[in-house]
C-alpha positions as MATLAB code, in Angstrom:
seq = 'MDTRSTKVMKRLCLLCAVALSVLPMQPLFAQQTPAPPAETIKTAATHTLTERQVIDLSKTKWDWMADKKVDSLAMLFDDRAMFTHMGGTWGKAVELATIKSSGIWYKKASMYAVDVRVFGDTAIVLEDLDLEAVVGGRTVTNPFMVTEVYNKQAGKWRLAQLTFSRLVRPVKASAGSN';
ca = [
     166.634   33.123  134.583;
     165.074   34.278  131.159;
     163.445   37.661  129.984;
     159.904   36.219  130.117;
     160.498   34.447  133.851;
     161.724   37.232  135.402;
     159.149   39.981  133.915;
     156.156   37.341  135.747;
     158.500   37.012  138.635;
     157.677   41.273  139.206;
     153.943   40.825  138.684;
     153.199   38.337  141.200;
     155.652   39.988  143.351;
     153.891   43.432  142.340;
     150.894   41.723  142.349;
     151.980   40.867  146.363;
     152.672   43.981  147.452;
     149.547   45.168  146.355;
     147.499   42.336  148.905;
     149.744   42.669  151.828;
     149.742   46.193  152.078;
     145.590   46.047  151.719;
     145.750   43.803  154.727;
     146.553   45.664  158.215;
     143.197   48.045  156.870;
     140.949   45.383  156.559;
     140.279   45.008  160.422;
     139.181   48.745  160.330;
     137.668   48.102  157.016;
     135.534   45.712  159.755;
     135.016   47.962  162.465;
     133.467   51.071  160.498;
     130.406   50.990  161.327;
     127.674   52.004  158.786;
     125.322   55.508  159.182;
     122.150   54.804  160.778;
     119.476   55.190  157.772;
     117.752   59.079  157.708;
     114.438   58.041  157.326;
     111.735   58.924  159.370;
     107.658   58.896  159.547;
     106.328   61.733  158.182;
     101.698   62.497  159.624;
      99.900   63.038  156.790;
      98.053   65.291  155.568;
      94.557   63.337  156.086;
      94.076   60.911  158.228;
      90.102   57.953  158.260;
      88.083   58.835  160.943;
      89.585   56.312  162.514;
      93.277   56.533  162.520;
      91.820   60.236  163.910;
      90.510   58.917  167.227;
      93.397   56.433  167.304;
      95.841   59.846  167.271;
      93.859   61.389  169.532;
      93.517   59.105  171.830;
      97.609   58.512  172.011;
      97.560   62.123  173.140;
      94.921   62.119  175.279;
      97.352   59.353  177.136;
     100.326   61.183  177.365;
      98.224   64.200  178.867;
      96.880   61.726  181.340;
     101.203   60.401  181.548;
     101.599   64.125  182.161;
      98.876   64.870  184.512;
      99.668   61.074  186.117;
      96.182   60.760  185.774;
      96.598   56.641  186.900;
      92.539   55.768  187.156;
      92.059   57.324  183.532;
      95.175   55.512  182.652;
      94.531   51.934  184.385;
      90.503   51.819  181.786;
      93.244   53.024  178.427;
      96.091   49.903  179.308;
      94.809   45.905  178.837;
      95.856   43.976  181.357;
      98.124   42.142  179.244;
     100.438   45.500  178.286;
     103.328   45.463  178.432;
     105.823   48.269  178.793;
     109.860   49.171  176.952;
     111.976   51.503  178.702;
     115.624   52.344  177.781;
     115.634   50.662  180.958;
     113.763   47.696  180.946;
     110.348   46.061  180.122;
     106.779   45.320  182.856;
     103.706   45.639  182.945;
     100.734   47.113  183.766;
     100.811   47.186  187.459;
     105.063   48.101  187.002;
     104.194   50.893  185.188;
     100.595   52.113  186.831;
     102.906   52.518  189.744;
     105.699   54.425  188.086;
     103.781   56.964  187.259;
     101.587   57.083  190.412;
     105.216   57.776  192.457;
     106.656   60.324  189.835;
     110.179   57.216  189.593;
     109.513   58.366  186.545;
     107.279   61.662  185.612;
     106.353   62.009  181.599;
     106.329   66.375  181.737;
     105.680   67.015  178.304;
     106.032   64.671  175.211;
     106.763   66.998  171.608;
     105.475   65.247  168.781;
     107.431   65.923  165.432;
     105.215   63.070  163.394;
     103.289   60.603  163.640;
     101.863   57.522  161.946;
      98.700   55.062  162.230;
      98.221   52.061  160.923;
      94.618   50.248  161.638;
      94.515   46.815  160.740;
      91.067   45.026  161.413;
      91.372   45.543  165.264;
      95.109   46.784  165.201;
      95.994   49.650  165.320;
      99.979   50.515  165.702;
     100.737   54.475  165.977;
     104.632   55.455  165.224;
     105.671   59.046  166.894;
     108.881   60.857  166.666;
     108.292   62.871  170.012;
     111.168   64.645  172.324;
     110.393   62.995  175.790;
     111.127   65.880  178.460;
     111.007   62.840  182.197;
     111.517   63.123  185.587;
     112.970   60.114  186.212;
     114.608   59.502  189.589;
     114.725   63.369  190.223;
     116.412   64.558  187.142;
     115.221   66.113  184.084;
     116.366   64.816  180.801;
     115.143   64.880  177.566;
     115.133   62.257  174.785;
     114.945   61.878  171.018;
     112.732   58.749  171.237;
     110.711   56.592  168.291;
     107.654   55.389  170.577;
     106.121   52.659  169.054;
     102.604   51.940  170.510;
      99.858   48.740  169.575;
      96.128   49.729  170.130;
      93.372   46.735  170.304;
      89.557   47.128  169.605;
      87.722   45.258  172.501;
      84.433   46.122  172.626;
      84.124   48.915  170.703;
      86.530   50.482  172.725;
      90.838   50.861  171.774;
      93.649   49.553  174.501;
      97.396   50.369  175.170;
      98.758   46.400  174.110;
     102.876   47.190  174.026;
     104.341   50.545  173.640;
     107.812   50.697  172.682;
     110.695   53.730  173.433;
     113.223   53.466  171.194;
     115.681   55.775  171.628;
     116.694   57.733  168.395;
     120.616   59.397  167.067;
     119.589   62.253  166.348;
     119.666   66.008  168.841;
     116.494   66.264  170.511;
     114.870   69.293  168.413;
     113.177   70.776  171.768;
     113.933   73.777  174.195;
     114.986   72.075  177.239;
     112.954   73.272  180.188;
     110.079   74.733  177.917;
     106.364   74.732  178.762;
];
């Protein structure tokens, strides 16, 4: 072998060694989960009259849920409304029965930010909150981004969808506080 062939062979061996040293690490890189985005919603300094009405209605809904006012909630919830929880998705009748029976008692919603977007007769509310609830006789507090969709029918806002999305952030509210 001449000098030139030896140099090429050494380079080729070095390149193969580097490639082989990286291969076992590739599965480790593939298994790493990227950090979730840190961005969240912020409460606007001012709201339109319509936005304020929807925000106030949402707050009233949380009060009615805490107080188990199923008659008031029945008027607010559209007959085709859907409710998506950590444990499943169901309609208006099941949600009202769950509240009435204390299957889930929405004890306290500690709100940190609220954003509302109005699109004609549809309003979408996002709420960053900690929810203290009694589920199966056990008090739990979870951080959620709650999405509520309202539709204006005959001049009144009706809740069409409520979705709880559990956040990866820690609970901010003091557990057991009123």
